[in-house]
C-alpha positions in Angstrom: -29.4 7.5 43.8 -29.1 3.8 44.6 -30.9 2.1 47.5 -27.6 1.1 48.9 -26.4 4.7 49.0 -29.8 5.8 50.5 -29.3 3.3 53.3 -25.8 4.5 54.0 -26.9 8.1 54.1 -29.6 7.1 56.6 -26.9 6.1 59.2 -26.0 9.0 61.4 -22.3 9.2 62.2 -23.0 9.3 65.9 -25.0 6.1 65.7 -22.2 4.5 63.6 -19.6 5.5 66.3 -21.8 4.4 69.2 -20.2 0.9 69.3 -16.7 2.3 69.9 -15.1 3.1 73.3 -15.5 6.7 74.6 -11.9 7.6 73.7 -12.2 6.4 70.1 -15.5 8.2 69.7 -14.0 11.4 71.1 -11.0 11.2 68.7 -13.2 10.4 65.7 -15.5 13.3 66.6 -12.5 15.7 66.8 -11.4 14.6 63.4 -14.9 15.0 62.0 -15.1 18.6 63.3 -11.7 19.3 61.9 -12.8 18.2 58.4 -15.9 20.3 58.6 -13.9 23.4 59.7 -11.4 22.9 56.9 -14.0 22.2 54.2 -17.4 23.6 55.4 -19.1 22.4 52.2 -18.1 18.8 52.7 -20.9 16.3 52.7 -20.5 13.7 55.5 -21.9 10.3 55.2 -21.3 6.9 56.7 -20.0 4.2 54.3 -20.8 1.1 56.3 -19.2 -1.4 53.9 -15.9 0.4 54.3 -16.5 1.1 58.0 -15.7 4.7 57.6 -17.2 8.2 57.7 -16.6 9.6 54.2 -16.6 13.2 52.9 -17.7 14.3 49.5 -17.0 17.7 48.0 -19.7 19.3 45.8 -18.1 20.1 42.4 -20.6 21.6 40.0 -23.4 19.1 39.5 -21.5 16.2 41.0 -19.6 15.3 44.2 -16.2 13.9 44.6 -15.0 11.7 47.5 -12.0 13.3 49.1 -11.5 12.4 52.7 -12.4 9.9 55.4 -12.3 9.1 59.1 -11.9 5.5 60.2 -12.3 4.5 63.8 -10.7 1.3 65.1 -10.5 -0.1 68.6 -7.1 1.3 69.4 -6.7 4.3 67.1 -8.4 6.6 64.6 -7.3 7.5 61.0 -7.8 10.6 59.0 -7.3 9.9 55.3 -7.4 11.6 51.9 -8.4 9.8 48.7 -5.8 11.6 46.6 -3.3 11.9 49.4 -0.3 10.9 47.3 -0.6 14.3 45.7 -0.3 16.2 49.0 2.9 18.0 49.7 4.3 16.2 52.8 7.9 17.4 53.4 7.7 16.2 57.0 6.7 12.7 56.0 3.6 12.6 58.2 1.5 10.6 55.7 1.2 6.8 55.9 0.1 4.5 53.2 2.9 4.5 50.7 3.1 0.7 51.1 -0.3 0.5 49.5 1.3 0.6 46.0 -1.8 0.6 43.8 -3.7 3.4 45.5 -3.3 7.1 45.9 -4.8 7.2 49.4 -2.7 8.5 52.3 -3.6 8.8 55.9 -2.5 9.7 59.4 -3.0 7.5 62.4 -3.8 8.9 65.9 -3.4 6.7 68.9 -5.9 7.3 71.7 -4.8 10.4 73.6 -2.5 11.7 70.9 -2.5 15.4 70.3 -3.9 16.2 66.9 -1.9 18.9 65.0 -5.1 20.5 63.9 -3.5 23.3 61.8 -1.5 20.8 59.8 -4.4 18.3 59.4 -6.8 21.1 58.3 -4.2 22.3 55.7 -3.9 18.7 54.4 -7.7 18.4 54.3 -8.2 21.8 52.4 -5.5 20.8 50.0 -7.1 17.3 49.5 -10.4 18.9 48.6 -8.7 21.3 46.1 -6.9 18.3 44.5 -10.0 16.1 44.4 -11.8 18.8 42.4 -9.0 18.7 39.8 -9.1 16.7 36.6 -6.9 13.5 36.4 -4.5 15.4 34.2 -4.2 18.3 36.6 -3.4 15.9 39.4 -0.8 14.1 37.4 0.8 17.5 36.6 1.2 18.1 40.3 3.3 15.0 40.6 5.4 16.0 37.6 6.0 19.4 39.0 6.9 18.1 42.4 9.3 15.5 40.8 11.0 18.3 38.7 11.5 20.6 41.7 15.0 20.7 43.1 15.5 18.8 46.4 15.7 21.5 49.2 18.1 19.5 51.4 
């Protein structure tokens, strides 16, 4: 493990969030708890360079990065590394404008209700997808594109 990663793991998420307003910390902590409920095996660690709390999933002898919580002064994001592969018929996910990445996220303004059941389902699915091979993820897109439009 690198010294940089050791340093990042040494930062407790509560310490990382201490510089934010109470409402931001409360929202971020609700999202952190949601991720841990959805994927109890997730390994939480602060990634200070990205200013996020990231989540890794143990897969065999390695881990894969699959989700993140990002606090900002006026809102908080819950995101998924392979979010483009998530089934999102209600179009809740943001980030499609980020053309060269597969990340998708949801933004919660301070005081917003968090649809926990839906966010937990996205998070569980994101963990399942992150554990797949690149080929399996691509097949998900092909299958979705080949499915008839329900409307």
